[in-house]
N, C-alpha and C positions, 0 to 999 in steps of 0.2 A: 503495501499500502504508501503509496510516494504519499508524503507529506502536503498536505492542504493546510492553508494562512488563515486567520493566521491561528496562532497557537501560543500559548501561555507559555511567559516565563518565570524569573526569580526576579521580575522588577519589585511586588509588591514583597520580597521575602525583605530583599536589602533596602526597603526602606522600612524594616519593620527591626534593624538591626545584624542580620543575618550575612557576614556568616559567624560572624566576631560573638553574635546572639543567635543562641536555639528559639527557633522559629518553627512551629507548625501549622499545617495548611489542616481544615477536615470538612467534611464534607457528607452526605446521606445520601443513602439509596431506599426506594422501595415505598417516600413517601406518596408517590401517587398510586400505589398498585391497590388492590381492593380486598386482598385477603395477606394476614402473612405477619413479620416481624418486621420494622424500619434498622438497617441497619446503616452503623456509620466509620468511616477510617477516617485515621488524622493520621500523617506521614512528617518528621522531621526528616528535610533536603541533606543528599550526603555531599560526599567533594564536590566544590563547582570550581570550571574555570571557565575566569571572563576569557579566556577565548575560546567562541562559539567551534574555532577546528579542530581540540581537545578535550574537547566532549563527546560521550559513545554519541551515537548516532540513536538510538533510540529512546533518548529524552525528549530527540523535536519530534514523534509522535505521539506523546503522551496529550494528550485534551481528555477536554469533558466527557465521560464515560458513554453517554448516552448517542455520540458519534462517532463512537468504537464498535467495530465485529464484536461477538464473542470469542472471534479463534485470535484478534487481535488485544484485545482485556485479561485472555488467558495467558496470551506470548509476553505481551507488558509487563505482569504482575510478579510474577519473580524476577524480574529486573529491579521495577523498583524495589520489594522488600530488598535486594543485597546490595542495593543504593542505594538506602536512606539508612538517616542514621539512626533513624527509632519508627516506627509502624505501629500500631494498633488497632483494632478492629474492633467493634462494641456493638447488639441489638437494645433496641424494647420489643419488647414483648405483646402483644397482638391482648393479651391482660389491660397491661399496658397503657397501646393505646384507644381501647375502647375506656377506660378509667380516666384519662386527663387529654385526651385526641393525640390526632394524628399532629398538629404542629407540638406541641412541647415533647411526645412523642420525641422526637426528631428530635429535637435537643436536646435530651436524656441521655439518648443513644449516643451524638454526638459529645457532651461531658465522660458518657463514660470511657469514649475512646481517647479524649485527649491526658484524660485522667489513670488509662490504662498504657500511656508510650515508657520508657524503657527510662527517660530521662524529664522533666518537669518542663515543658519549652517555659520561657522568657515572654515569647509573643506567639496566640493564634491568631490565623489567618480563618475566618470560618465565610460558608458560600451562604450569599442570602444578603437580607437585607435586614436581618434583627442578627443577635447576640445571644447565645447560652446564660440565660438570669447564675445558675449555678455556678458557672464556672469564674470562679477569682482572679484569675490572671488577667496580665490585659492582649484586648482581641481587639480586634479590626475586621467587621463586618464590608463582603467584596460583591457586591451587587456580581451575576457570574460571574461569579469565584470561581466556576471549574472551569473555563475559560481562558482566566488569563492570569489566574499564578498555578505557576507548577507544583505548586506541592500540594493545593486544594482538588487540584484533578489529578 
């Protein structure tokens, strides 16, 4: 699959202090589904070379997961996990969704993913226009973050 632009980069991460500070990107999946849990992932970017010619080519293929085929997501997942400084996946159950609604359950899953990271990030970048209330660290909401921020994507 050839790269289609524009693709996310680490501009938001750099604005938040990366690479000297730990910055994590976080997004949910499953919010639009009719059934099942809502799942969120958080990623702290790994090594970053400012020279595009020195970066792994596959980083240029990462974007909003909805824009990728299932095969491409399966191909990129282990590469992302091996490159990331830290990553975590968490969910909110159907019962939690029924009790607190899908909006709040999405943030619950994000909070859990951020809390499950192997290191506490100095700053969290979150896809959307709202921030998880229970996350006490510094954070920034980024509209369409999954297509603008590499760590969110």
